[in-house]
C-alpha positions in Angstrom: -40.7 -6.6 -15.6 -40.5 -10.0 -17.4 -37.8 -8.7 -19.6 -35.7 -7.5 -16.6 -36.0 -11.0 -15.0 -35.0 -12.6 -18.3 -31.8 -10.6 -18.5 -30.8 -10.7 -14.8 -28.5 -13.6 -15.5 -26.2 -11.3 -17.6 -24.7 -9.9 -14.4 -24.0 -6.7 -12.6 -20.5 -5.2 -12.0 -18.8 -2.0 -11.3 -19.2 0.6 -14.1 -16.1 1.2 -16.2 -14.4 3.5 -15.6 -15.4 3.3 -12.0 -17.8 6.2 -11.0 -18.6 7.0 -7.4 -22.0 8.3 -6.3 -22.6 10.4 -3.2 -21.4 9.0 0.1 -24.7 7.2 0.8 -25.0 5.3 -2.5 -21.4 4.0 -3.0 -20.3 3.1 -6.5 -22.2 3.1 -9.7 -23.0 -0.4 -11.1 -23.5 -1.6 -14.7 -26.2 -4.1 -15.5 -27.0 -6.5 -18.3 -26.1 -5.2 -21.8 -24.1 -2.3 -20.5 -22.1 -4.6 -18.3 -21.3 -6.8 -21.3 -20.2 -3.9 -23.4 -17.9 -2.6 -20.7 -16.5 -6.1 -20.2 -15.7 -6.3 -23.9 -13.9 -2.9 -23.7 -11.9 -4.0 -20.7 -11.0 -7.4 -22.4 -9.7 -5.6 -25.5 -7.8 -3.0 -23.5 -6.0 -5.6 -21.3 -2.7 -7.1 -22.2 -2.3 -10.8 -21.3 -0.2 -10.9 -18.1 -1.5 -7.7 -16.7 -3.8 -9.5 -14.3 -1.8 -11.3 -11.7 -4.5 -13.8 -10.7 -5.6 -14.5 -14.3 -2.5 -14.0 -16.5 -4.0 -15.4 -19.7 -6.9 -12.8 -19.6 -6.7 -10.1 -22.3 -6.2 -9.4 -25.9 -2.7 -8.8 -27.3 -3.7 -6.0 -29.7 -0.6 -4.0 -28.7 1.6 -6.5 -30.6 0.1 -5.0 -33.8 0.7 -1.3 -32.9 3.7 -0.7 -35.2 2.7 -3.2 -38.0 1.9 -2.0 -41.5 -1.9 -2.2 -42.0 -2.4 -4.7 -44.7 -4.8 -7.7 -45.2 -2.5 -9.9 -43.1 -2.5 -7.5 -40.2 -6.2 -7.1 -40.4 -6.7 -10.8 -40.2 -4.4 -11.1 -37.2 -6.3 -8.3 -35.3 -9.6 -9.9 -36.1 -8.3 -13.3 -34.9 -6.9 -11.9 -31.7 -10.2 -10.3 -30.9 -12.3 -13.3 -31.8 -10.1 -15.6 -29.7 -10.2 -13.3 -26.7 -14.0 -13.1 -26.8 -14.4 -16.8 -27.3 -12.3 -17.6 -24.2 -13.2 -14.8 -21.9 -16.7 -13.6 -22.6 -19.1 -16.5 -22.3 -22.2 -14.3 -22.3 -21.9 -13.5 -26.0 -21.8 -15.3 -29.3 -19.5 -13.5 -31.8 -21.1 -12.8 -35.1 -18.3 -10.9 -36.8 -15.2 -8.7 -36.4 -14.0 -6.3 -39.1 -11.1 -3.8 -39.2 -11.6 -0.5 -41.0 -8.4 1.3 -41.8 -9.8 4.6 -43.1 -8.2 6.5 -40.3 -4.9 4.8 -40.7 -3.0 7.9 -41.7 -4.3 9.6 -38.5 -2.9 6.8 -36.4 -6.2 5.0 -35.8 -8.2 2.1 -37.0 -11.7 1.1 -36.0 -12.6 -2.4 -35.1 -16.3 -3.3 -35.5 -17.6 -6.1 -33.4 -21.0 -7.7 -33.9 -22.2 -10.0 -31.2 -25.4 -11.7 -29.9 -26.2 -11.8 -26.2 -26.8 -15.5 -25.4 -30.1 -16.3 -23.8 -32.0 -13.2 -25.0 -30.8 -13.3 -28.6 -30.3 -9.5 -28.9 -27.8 -8.4 -31.5 -25.4 -5.6 -30.5 -22.6 -3.7 -32.3 -19.5 -2.2 -30.8 -16.8 -0.1 -32.3 -13.4 -0.3 -30.6 -11.0 2.5 -31.6 -7.5 1.1 -31.8 -4.9 3.9 -31.7 -1.6 3.1 -33.5 0.2 6.3 -32.6 0.6 6.5 -28.8 0.9 9.9 -27.1 -0.8 12.0 -29.8 -3.8 14.2 -29.4 -6.3 12.0 -31.3 
């Protein structure tokens, strides 16, 4: 119970993607660490300008879709992600971002993000698959 009270400041929001429960219960909610992980996924998937009321929100990863994957491109992707998390996700402290291009020939790279949840000092990892080839059956 003490751990739940300690984490309650992390927030509660709609699950992503939104999931509806039966008619009596409404919509499924995400809490604490799950809410943060879903918020990070939304942040990385949103282009700046997509949100009318908050046009700066997002991470412009799409600008790198047709770039050759080299060290320069990896650094740009890492910087885009680090900057977006710094400005738009105050509940976490970013520890590291790394780009793995092993699936490059299949049209995909994996971005590994390591972060620490502020206030509870729990370390988490997230892998965000960034698809370079749109419209393919990956």
